[in-house]
Backbone as JSON Lines, residues from 0, in Angstrom:
{"i":0,"aa":"M","n":[115.08,10.0,71.61],"ca":[116.12,10.87,72.13],"c":[115.49,11.8,73.16]}
{"i":1,"aa":"K","n":[116.17,12.0,74.25],"ca":[115.69,12.87,75.32],"c":[115.91,14.34,74.94]}
{"i":2,"aa":"V","n":[115.12,15.21,75.53],"ca":[115.2,16.64,75.23],"c":[116.6,17.19,75.55]}
{"i":3,"aa":"L","n":[117.16,16.78,76.67],"ca":[118.5,17.26,77.04],"c":[119.54,16.83,76.01]}
{"i":4,"aa":"D","n":[119.44,15.59,75.52],"ca":[120.38,15.12,74.5],"c":[120.21,15.9,73.2]}
{"i":5,"aa":"R","n":[118.96,16.21,72.85],"ca":[118.71,16.97,71.61],"c":[119.26,18.39,71.74]}
{"i":6,"aa":"L","n":[119.16,18.97,72.93],"ca":[119.73,20.29,73.17],"c":[121.24,20.27,72.96]}
{"i":7,"aa":"K","n":[121.89,19.27,73.53],"ca":[123.34,19.16,73.37],"c":[123.72,18.99,71.9]}
{"i":8,"aa":"M","n":[122.92,18.22,71.17],"ca":[123.19,18.03,69.75],"c":[123.05,19.35,69.0]}
{"i":9,"aa":"E","n":[122.03,20.14,69.35],"ca":[121.83,21.44,68.71],"c":[122.99,22.39,69.01]}
{"i":10,"aa":"L","n":[123.63,22.19,70.16],"ca":[124.79,23.0,70.54],"c":[126.1,22.38,70.07]}
{"i":11,"aa":"S","n":[126.03,21.42,69.17],"ca":[127.2,20.72,68.61],"c":[128.04,20.07,69.71]}
{"i":12,"aa":"N","n":[127.35,19.6,70.74],"ca":[127.99,18.93,71.88],"c":[129.06,19.77,72.55]}
{"i":13,"aa":"Q","n":[128.94,21.08,72.45],"ca":[129.83,21.99,73.18],"c":[129.34,22.06,74.62]}
{"i":14,"aa":"Q","n":[130.2,21.82,75.56],"ca":[129.83,21.83,76.98],"c":[130.08,23.22,77.55]}
{"i":15,"aa":"Y","n":[129.2,24.18,77.18],"ca":[129.33,25.54,77.69],"c":[129.0,25.59,79.18]}
{"i":16,"aa":"F","n":[127.99,24.8,79.59],"ca":[127.53,24.78,80.96],"c":[127.39,23.34,81.43]}
{"i":17,"aa":"S","n":[127.12,23.17,82.71],"ca":[126.89,21.83,83.26],"c":[125.48,21.37,82.87]}
{"i":18,"aa":"D","n":[125.23,20.07,83.02],"ca":[123.91,19.53,82.71],"c":[122.84,20.18,83.59]}
{"i":19,"aa":"E","n":[123.17,20.47,84.84],"ca":[122.2,21.11,85.74],"c":[121.8,22.48,85.21]}
{"i":20,"aa":"Q","n":[122.76,23.21,84.67],"ca":[122.46,24.51,84.1],"c":[121.65,24.38,82.81]}
{"i":21,"aa":"Y","n":[121.98,23.39,81.98],"ca":[121.18,23.14,80.79],"c":[119.74,22.8,81.17]}
{"i":22,"aa":"I","n":[119.58,22.01,82.21],"ca":[118.24,21.63,82.68],"c":[117.48,22.88,83.11]}
{"i":23,"aa":"Q","n":[118.16,23.81,83.77],"ca":[117.51,25.06,84.17],"c":[117.05,25.85,82.95]}
{"i":24,"aa":"F","n":[117.91,25.96,81.94],"ca":[117.52,26.65,80.71],"c":[116.3,25.98,80.08]}
{"i":25,"aa":"L","n":[116.29,24.65,80.02],"ca":[115.17,23.92,79.44],"c":[113.88,24.17,80.23]}
{"i":26,"aa":"T","n":[113.99,24.13,81.54],"ca":[112.82,24.34,82.39],"c":[112.25,25.74,82.2]}
{"i":27,"aa":"E","n":[113.12,26.72,82.05],"ca":[112.66,28.1,81.83],"c":[111.9,28.24,80.51]}
{"i":28,"aa":"N","n":[112.13,27.33,79.59],"ca":[111.44,27.35,78.3],"c":[110.37,26.26,78.22]}
{"i":29,"aa":"S","n":[109.86,25.85,79.37],"ca":[108.74,24.89,79.48],"c":[109.04,23.53,78.88]}
{"i":30,"aa":"L","n":[110.27,23.07,78.99],"ca":[110.66,21.75,78.51],"c":[111.14,20.9,79.68]}
{"i":31,"aa":"T","n":[110.84,19.61,79.61],"ca":[111.31,18.66,80.62],"c":[112.46,17.88,80.01]}
{"i":32,"aa":"P","n":[113.65,17.94,80.59],"ca":[114.83,17.34,79.97],"c":[114.76,15.83,79.79]}
{"i":33,"aa":"T","n":[113.95,15.15,80.59],"ca":[113.87,13.69,80.51],"c":[112.78,13.21,79.56]}
{"i":34,"aa":"D","n":[111.97,14.12,79.03],"ca":[110.93,13.73,78.06],"c":[111.57,13.33,76.73]}
{"i":35,"aa":"E","n":[110.86,12.52,75.98],"ca":[111.29,12.2,74.62],"c":[111.07,13.43,73.75]}
{"i":36,"aa":"Y","n":[112.06,13.77,72.94],"ca":[111.97,14.96,72.09],"c":[110.99,14.73,70.96]}
{"i":37,"aa":"D","n":[110.05,15.66,70.79],"ca":[109.07,15.63,69.71],"c":[109.22,16.94,68.92]}
{"i":38,"aa":"K","n":[109.78,16.84,67.75],"ca":[110.09,18.04,66.95],"c":[108.86,18.89,66.68]}
{"i":39,"aa":"S","n":[107.74,18.25,66.42],"ca":[106.55,19.0,66.03],"c":[106.02,19.9,67.15]}
{"i":40,"aa":"T","n":[106.26,19.53,68.4],"ca":[105.74,20.33,69.51],"c":[106.82,21.02,70.32]}
{"i":41,"aa":"M","n":[108.06,20.59,70.2],"ca":[109.12,21.11,71.07],"c":[110.21,21.9,70.37]}
{"i":42,"aa":"Q","n":[110.22,21.91,69.05],"ca":[111.34,22.52,68.33],"c":[111.53,24.0,68.67]}
{"i":43,"aa":"K","n":[110.44,24.75,68.68],"ca":[110.56,26.18,68.92],"c":[111.09,26.46,70.33]}
{"i":44,"aa":"S","n":[110.57,25.76,71.31],"ca":[111.04,25.95,72.69],"c":[112.51,25.55,72.83]}
{"i":45,"aa":"L","n":[112.89,24.48,72.14],"ca":[114.28,24.06,72.19],"c":[115.2,25.11,71.57]}
{"i":46,"aa":"L","n":[114.77,25.69,70.47],"ca":[115.59,26.72,69.82],"c":[115.65,27.99,70.67]}
{"i":47,"aa":"F","n":[114.56,28.32,71.37],"ca":[114.61,29.44,72.31],"c":[115.63,29.16,73.41]}
{"i":48,"aa":"T","n":[115.71,27.91,73.84],"ca":[116.69,27.51,74.85],"c":[118.1,27.69,74.31]}
{"i":49,"aa":"V","n":[118.32,27.3,73.07],"ca":[119.64,27.46,72.43],"c":[120.03,28.94,72.4]}
{"i":50,"aa":"V","n":[119.09,29.8,72.02],"ca":[119.37,31.24,71.99],"c":[119.74,31.73,73.39]}
{"i":51,"aa":"D","n":[118.96,31.3,74.4],"ca":[119.26,31.72,75.78],"c":[120.67,31.29,76.19]}
{"i":52,"aa":"I","n":[121.05,30.08,75.85],"ca":[122.37,29.57,76.22],"c":[123.47,30.35,75.5]}
{"i":53,"aa":"L","n":[123.31,30.55,74.2],"ca":[124.33,31.28,73.45],"c":[124.45,32.72,73.92]}
{"i":54,"aa":"E","n":[123.33,33.34,74.28],"ca":[123.4,34.71,74.8],"c":[124.09,34.73,76.16]}
{"i":55,"aa":"A","n":[123.84,33.7,76.97],"ca":[124.52,33.61,78.27],"c":[126.03,33.44,78.07]}
{"i":56,"aa":"V","n":[126.41,32.68,77.07],"ca":[127.84,32.49,76.78],"c":[128.47,33.82,76.38]}
{"i":57,"aa":"T","n":[127.8,34.57,75.51],"ca":[128.38,35.84,75.06],"c":[128.48,36.86,76.19]}
{"i":58,"aa":"N","n":[127.68,36.68,77.24],"ca":[127.71,37.6,78.38],"c":[128.69,37.18,79.46]}
{"i":59,"aa":"D","n":[129.35,36.04,79.3],"ca":[130.28,35.53,80.31],"c":[131.71,35.58,79.75]}
{"i":60,"aa":"I","n":[132.49,36.52,80.22],"ca":[133.84,36.73,79.67],"c":[134.73,35.52,79.9]}
{"i":61,"aa":"D","n":[134.54,34.82,81.03],"ca":[135.36,33.63,81.28],"c":[135.08,32.54,80.25]}
{"i":62,"aa":"L","n":[133.79,32.33,79.96],"ca":[133.44,31.35,78.92],"c":[133.97,31.78,77.55]}
{"i":63,"aa":"M","n":[133.84,33.08,77.27],"ca":[134.31,33.58,75.99],"c":[135.82,33.39,75.85]}
{"i":64,"aa":"T","n":[136.55,33.53,76.93],"ca":[137.99,33.31,76.89],"c":[138.29,31.86,76.54]}
{"i":65,"aa":"G","n":[137.52,30.92,77.11],"ca":[137.71,29.51,76.79],"c":[137.36,29.19,75.36]}
{"i":66,"aa":"I","n":[136.33,29.82,74.85],"ca":[135.91,29.58,73.46],"c":[136.91,30.21,72.48]}
{"i":67,"aa":"S","n":[137.51,31.31,72.9],"ca":[138.38,32.02,71.97],"c":[139.62,31.21,71.59]}
{"i":68,"aa":"T","n":[139.88,30.11,72.31],"ca":[141.03,29.28,71.91],"c":[140.79,28.65,70.55]}
{"i":69,"aa":"E","n":[139.51,28.47,70.17],"ca":[139.18,27.93,68.85],"c":[139.28,29.0,67.78]}
{"i":70,"aa":"F","n":[139.31,30.26,68.2],"ca":[139.39,31.39,67.29],"c":[140.67,32.15,67.61]}
{"i":71,"aa":"S","n":[141.01,33.12,66.81],"ca":[142.26,33.86,67.07],"c":[142.11,34.85,68.22]}
{"i":72,"aa":"N","n":[140.87,35.29,68.5],"ca":[140.66,36.2,69.63],"c":[139.2,36.16,70.09]}
{"i":73,"aa":"I","n":[138.92,36.82,71.19],"ca":[137.56,36.84,71.74],"c":[136.59,37.52,70.78]}
{"i":74,"aa":"G","n":[137.06,38.52,70.08],"ca":[136.2,39.24,69.13],"c":[135.65,38.31,68.05]}
{"i":75,"aa":"Q","n":[136.5,37.45,67.53],"ca":[136.03,36.5,66.5],"c":[135.06,35.49,67.1]}
{"i":76,"aa":"A","n":[135.32,35.05,68.33],"ca":[134.4,34.12,68.99],"c":[133.05,34.78,69.2]}
{"i":77,"aa":"Y","n":[133.07,36.04,69.62],"ca":[131.83,36.78,69.83],"c":[131.06,36.94,68.52]}
{"i":78,"aa":"E","n":[131.74,37.3,67.45],"ca":[131.1,37.46,66.15],"c":[130.48,36.14,65.68]}
{"i":79,"aa":"F","n":[131.2,35.04,65.9],"ca":[130.68,33.73,65.52],"c":[129.4,33.43,66.3]}
{"i":80,"aa":"L","n":[129.42,33.66,67.61],"ca":[128.24,33.37,68.43],"c":[127.07,34.27,68.06]}
{"i":81,"aa":"E","n":[127.34,35.53,67.8],"ca":[126.27,36.44,67.38],"c":[125.64,35.98,66.05]}
{"i":82,"aa":"A","n":[126.47,35.54,65.13],"ca":[125.95,35.04,63.85],"c":[125.12,33.77,64.07]}
{"i":83,"aa":"R","n":[125.58,32.91,64.97],"ca":[124.84,31.68,65.28],"c":[123.5,32.0,65.94]}
{"i":84,"aa":"I","n":[123.5,32.97,66.85],"ca":[122.25,33.39,67.5],"c":[121.27,33.89,66.45]}
{"i":85,"aa":"Q","n":[121.74,34.68,65.51],"ca":[120.85,35.2,64.46],"c":[120.32,34.07,63.58]}
{"i":86,"aa":"Q","n":[121.16,33.08,63.28],"ca":[120.7,31.93,62.49],"c":[119.59,31.18,63.21]}
{"i":87,"aa":"V","n":[119.76,30.99,64.51],"ca":[118.74,30.27,65.29],"c":[117.44,31.09,65.35]}
{"i":88,"aa":"K","n":[117.57,32.41,65.53],"ca":[116.38,33.27,65.55],"c":[115.65,33.23,64.21]}
{"i":89,"aa":"D","n":[116.4,33.21,63.12],"ca":[115.79,33.1,61.79],"c":[115.06,31.76,61.64]}
{"i":90,"aa":"K","n":[115.67,30.73,62.18],"ca":[115.05,29.4,62.13],"c":[113.75,29.39,62.94]}
{"i":91,"aa":"I","n":[113.75,30.04,64.1],"ca":[112.55,30.14,64.92],"c":[111.45,30.88,64.17]}
{"i":92,"aa":"A","n":[111.81,31.98,63.53],"ca":[110.83,32.78,62.8],"c":[110.22,32.01,61.63]}
{"i":93,"aa":"A","n":[110.95,31.05,61.09],"ca":[110.46,30.28,59.95],"c":[109.53,29.14,60.36]}
{"i":94,"aa":"I","n":[109.46,28.84,61.65],"ca":[108.59,27.75,62.1],"c":[107.17,28.27,62.21]}
{"i":95,"aa":"P","n":[106.23,27.68,61.48],"ca":[104.85,28.16,61.55],"c":[104.21,27.78,62.88]}
{"i":96,"aa":"E","n":[103.31,28.63,63.35],"ca":[102.56,28.34,64.56],"c":[101.47,27.33,64.19]}
{"i":97,"aa":"P","n":[101.37,26.22,64.9],"ca":[100.42,25.18,64.52],"c":[98.96,25.62,64.65]}
{"i":98,"aa":"E","n":[98.64,26.49,65.61],"ca":[97.25,26.9,65.78],"c":[96.85,28.05,64.88]}
{"i":99,"aa":"E","n":[97.8,28.66,64.21],"ca":[97.49,29.77,63.33],"c":[97.2,29.25,61.93]}
{"i":100,"aa":"D","n":[95.98,29.48,61.5],"ca":[95.58,29.06,60.16],"c":[95.2,30.31,59.37]}
{"i":101,"aa":"Y","n":[96.18,30.9,58.72],"ca":[95.92,32.11,57.98],"c":[96.85,32.2,56.78]}
{"i":102,"aa":"S","n":[96.45,33.03,55.87],"ca":[97.3,33.33,54.72],"c":[97.7,34.8,54.82]}
{"i":103,"aa":"C","n":[98.58,35.22,53.98],"ca":[99.0,36.63,53.99],"c":[97.79,37.53,53.74]}
{"i":104,"aa":"F","n":[96.88,37.08,52.88],"ca":[95.72,37.89,52.54],"c":[94.76,38.01,53.72]}
{"i":105,"aa":"S","n":[94.56,36.92,54.44],"ca":[93.58,36.96,55.53],"c":[94.01,37.86,56.67]}
{"i":106,"aa":"L","n":[95.29,38.17,56.77],"ca":[95.74,39.08,57.82],"c":[95.18,40.48,57.64]}
{"i":107,"aa":"M","n":[94.76,40.83,56.43],"ca":[94.17,42.14,56.19],"c":[92.84,42.29,56.92]}
{"i":108,"aa":"Y","n":[92.17,41.18,57.13],"ca":[90.86,41.18,57.76],"c":[90.91,40.25,58.96]}
{"i":109,"aa":"T","n":[91.34,40.78,60.1],"ca":[91.59,39.93,61.25],"c":[90.35,39.53,62.01]}
{"i":110,"aa":"D","n":[89.29,40.34,61.96],"ca":[88.05,39.93,62.6],"c":[86.86,40.57,61.89]}
{"i":111,"aa":"G","n":[85.66,40.19,62.27],"ca":[84.46,40.67,61.59],"c":[84.19,42.14,61.83]}
{"i":112,"aa":"N","n":[84.8,42.75,62.81],"ca":[84.54,44.16,63.12],"c":[85.45,45.11,62.37]}
{"i":113,"aa":"A","n":[86.54,44.6,61.85],"ca":[87.49,45.47,61.16],"c":[86.96,45.82,59.78]}
{"i":114,"aa":"Q","n":[86.9,47.11,59.5],"ca":[86.44,47.55,58.19],"c":[87.38,48.63,57.67]}
{"i":115,"aa":"P","n":[87.89,48.44,56.47],"ca":[88.82,49.44,55.93],"c":[88.1,50.74,55.57]}
{"i":116,"aa":"P","n":[88.8,51.87,55.62],"ca":[88.16,53.14,55.24],"c":[87.9,53.18,53.74]}
{"i":117,"aa":"R","n":[86.86,53.94,53.37],"ca":[86.49,54.07,51.96],"c":[86.26,55.55,51.66]}
{"i":118,"aa":"Q","n":[86.81,56.03,50.57],"ca":[86.7,57.44,50.19],"c":[85.46,57.62,49.32]}
{"i":119,"aa":"N","n":[84.55,58.49,49.75],"ca":[83.37,58.82,48.94],"c":[83.73,59.9,47.94]}
{"i":120,"aa":"V","n":[82.8,60.17,47.02],"ca":[83.02,61.19,46.0],"c":[83.22,62.56,46.65]}
{"i":121,"aa":"G","n":[82.51,62.85,47.73],"ca":[82.6,64.14,48.4],"c":[83.84,64.28,49.27]}
{"i":122,"aa":"G","n":[84.69,63.25,49.34],"ca":[85.9,63.32,50.13],"c":[85.74,62.77,51.54]}
{"i":123,"aa":"N","n":[84.53,62.41,51.92],"ca":[84.31,61.85,53.25],"c":[84.72,60.38,53.27]}
{"i":124,"aa":"I","n":[85.16,59.93,54.41],"ca":[85.56,58.54,54.55],"c":[84.39,57.74,55.12]}
{"i":125,"aa":"S","n":[84.09,56.62,54.48],"ca":[83.07,55.7,55.0],"c":[83.65,54.3,54.99]}
{"i":126,"aa":"S","n":[82.9,53.3,55.43],"ca":[83.4,51.93,55.49],"c":[82.74,51.07,54.44]}
{"i":127,"aa":"I","n":[83.48,50.02,54.09],"ca":[82.93,49.01,53.2],"c":[82.41,47.9,54.09]}
{"i":128,"aa":"P","n":[81.16,47.54,53.96],"ca":[80.63,46.46,54.8],"c":[81.3,45.13,54.45]}
{"i":129,"aa":"N","n":[81.43,44.26,55.44],"ca":[82.03,42.96,55.22],"c":[81.31,42.15,54.14]}
{"i":130,"aa":"S","n":[80.0,42.3,54.05],"ca":[79.24,41.56,53.04],"c":[79.67,41.96,51.63]}
{"i":131,"aa":"E","n":[79.99,43.24,51.44],"ca":[80.44,43.69,50.12],"c":[81.82,43.11,49.8]}
{"i":132,"aa":"I","n":[82.7,43.09,50.8],"ca":[84.03,42.5,50.61],"c":[83.9,41.01,50.27]}
{"i":133,"aa":"D","n":[83.04,40.31,51.0],"ca":[82.83,38.89,50.74],"c":[82.31,38.66,49.33]}
{"i":134,"aa":"S","n":[81.5,39.57,48.81],"ca":[80.94,39.39,47.47],"c":[82.0,39.52,46.39]}
{"i":135,"aa":"W","n":[83.11,40.19,46.69],"ca":[84.19,40.33,45.72],"c":[84.88,39.0,45.45]}
{"i":136,"aa":"F","n":[84.74,38.05,46.34],"ca":[85.44,36.79,46.21],"c":[84.44,35.74,45.94]}
């Protein structure tokens, strides 16, 4: 399946814009519309494209008027699109970054130079050396 076709499928085949405009949105998100869609490498960029398109729709009163025929008024159409945008953003946030190899715990110690403060008996703050932290595990 081509990237452009996958974008249309993600938009439930709603023709909000022309194919040329969809291609522009895809290009702005570093996607080539004629490439074969690869979920593992392109999903996040495709979803960013969906968000861009839905936000563009909510900012265009003429498009919103056309969409509102499916709803009782423009306000309901806007609320639906805002909810859909939030769903897509949540989906984006749930996609792990492939190059990031970390756990929640490892985020506490992001590099070898970071040292948490330590309270001495006299009230002064000192650091715990990384070697001591490593020995705890």
